[in-house]
C-alpha positions in Angstrom: 11.5 14.5 -7.3 8.2 14.3 -5.0 8.4 11.5 -2.8 5.4 9.8 -4.5 7.0 9.9 -7.8 10.3 8.1 -6.6 8.1 5.8 -4.9 6.0 4.9 -7.8 9.5 3.8 -9.5 10.0 1.6 -6.6 6.2 0.9 -7.2 6.0 0.1 -10.8 8.5 -3.0 -10.9 5.2 -4.5 -10.1 3.7 -3.7 -13.1 4.0 -7.2 -14.4 2.7 -8.5 -11.6 -0.6 -6.2 -11.9 -0.9 -7.1 -15.0 -1.2 -10.5 -14.3 -3.0 -9.1 -11.7 -5.8 -8.1 -14.5 -5.3 -10.8 -16.8 -6.6 -12.9 -13.9 -10.0 -11.8 -13.5 -10.4 -8.0 -12.1 -13.1 -7.0 -14.5 -13.2 -4.1 -17.0 -15.2 -1.9 -15.7 -13.1 1.5 -14.4 -12.6 1.0 -10.6 -14.5 3.1 -8.2 -13.5 4.8 -4.9 -16.2 6.1 -2.9 -14.2 8.1 -0.5 -14.6 4.9 1.6 -14.8 1.8 -0.7 -12.8 1.2 -3.4 -14.0 -1.1 -6.1 -12.0 -3.0 -9.0 -13.5 -5.7 -10.5 -13.2 -8.8 -8.3 -11.1 -6.4 -5.7 -13.5 -4.6 -3.4 -12.4 -3.0 0.2 -12.7 -0.3 2.5 -10.6 1.7 4.0 -10.6 3.4 7.6 -11.6 7.8 7.6 -9.5 9.4 4.9 -8.1 12.1 6.5 -9.1 15.8 4.8 -5.3 17.1 4.4 -5.0 13.9 1.9 -5.5 14.6 -2.3 -6.2 12.0 -3.9 -4.0 10.9 -6.7 -4.2 9.1 -10.4 -1.0 6.2 -10.2 -0.7 3.9 -12.6 0.7 0.9 -10.3 -1.9 1.3 -7.5 -5.0 1.3 -6.7 -5.2 4.4 -4.1 -2.7 6.6 -3.8 -2.9 9.9 -1.6 -1.0 12.6 -1.2 -0.7 15.5 2.1 0.5 18.7 1.9 3.3 18.0 4.3 5.4 15.7 1.2 3.7 12.5 2.7 2.4 9.7 0.3 0.0 6.6 0.8 -0.7 3.5 -1.6 -2.9 1.0 -1.5 -2.5 -1.9 -3.8 -4.4 -5.0 -4.2 -2.9 -7.5 -6.5 -4.9 -10.8 -7.5 -4.6 -14.6 -8.7 -0.6 -14.0 -8.4 -0.4 -17.7 -7.0 1.6 -15.9 -3.6 0.8 -18.5 -0.8 3.7 -19.4 -0.6 5.7 -16.6 -0.3 6.6 -14.9 3.0 5.1 -11.6 4.5 8.7 -10.7 5.2 9.6 -11.4 0.9 6.1 -9.4 0.1 7.2 -6.4 2.6 10.8 -6.1 0.8 9.9 -6.1 -2.4 8.2 -3.1 -2.0 11.3 -1.5 -0.7 13.8 -2.4 -3.4 15.9 0.3 -4.5 16.4 1.7 -1.5 19.6 1.6 0.7 21.0 2.4 4.3 17.6 0.4 6.0 17.0 0.5 9.7 13.9 -1.6 10.9 12.4 0.7 13.6 9.0 -1.6 14.3 8.6 -5.5 12.8 5.7 -7.2 14.0 2.8 -9.9 12.8 -0.8 -8.9 13.4 -3.4 -9.3 13.2 -5.6 -7.3 10.1 -8.8 -7.7 8.7 -9.0 -11.6 10.5 -5.5 -12.1 8.8 -2.2 -12.1 10.1 -0.2 -9.8 8.4 2.9 -8.3 8.4 3.2 -4.5 9.9 7.3 -3.1 8.9 8.4 0.6 9.7 11.5 1.3 9.0 14.3 4.5 7.7 15.7 4.1 4.4 16.9 6.3 1.5 15.1 6.4 -1.7 17.9 7.7 -4.9 19.4 9.4 -1.4 16.9 11.3 0.2 16.2 10.1 3.8 12.3 8.9 4.2 10.2 6.9 6.8 8.3 3.9 5.3 5.1 2.5 7.0 4.0 -0.8 5.5 1.4 -3.5 6.1 1.2 -6.5 4.0 -2.1 -9.0 3.6 -2.6 -11.9 2.0 -6.0 -12.9 1.5 -8.5 -15.0 -0.4 -5.9 -15.2 -3.5 -4.5 -11.1 -3.1 -1.8 -9.8 -1.6 -2.9 -6.5 -0.1 -0.1 -3.6 0.6 -0.5 -0.4 2.4 2.5 1.6 2.3 2.9 5.3 4.0 5.7 7.3 2.9 7.1 10.2 4.5 9.7 13.1 5.1 11.7 11.7 8.2 10.8 15.4 10.0 7.2 14.8 8.6 6.7 11.3 9.9 5.2 11.7 12.6 2.5 14.4 12.2 0.9 12.1 9.5 1.6 8.1 11.4 -1.8 8.5 13.1 -3.6 9.5 10.6 -2.2 7.0 8.7 -2.7 4.4 11.3 -6.7 4.9 11.6 -7.0 4.8 7.8 -4.9 1.2 7.4 -6.6 -0.8 10.6 -9.8 0.6 9.2 -9.4 -1.5 6.1 -11.4 -4.3 5.5 -11.7 -6.6 2.7 -15.2 -7.3 1.1 -17.2 -9.8 -0.6 -17.7 -9.5 -4.2 -21.0 -7.2 -4.8 -21.1 -6.7 -1.1 
């Protein structure tokens, strides 16, 4: 099973939350991504440079998703109106890795991300018995939760890590209409 399909299976546990976000104010106009800016109703954000080797894929439960030729996947999601202000960032991170086993945390840190506190986690874990490495950023801002996730087979993680880092650290939310 491709990495993106396995990850989407776990990520889809948030489908109900995504529906709640849609009902709480995301517009009905189709989402748009121009290569650096994503817009969908009240959700708008800019990402860092998308590497040439990344190919955009459509995934129901993510705002943006990419796959590269090495079997790695990137997913970006924004969920608004969920009243997540009281949910700790570590709990939001743990929701993203539900279904994984044999977790080994390589890095856990809180850092500034788009002028807000965010949780950055790198871990090795198995999903459906397949060993993967996850690089995750989770941030809450202006009533929304933003997740940026890079998932790669263990032997290919380092090859894509720098590209994901540039992509993720270029993330900035945008005001509606800007």
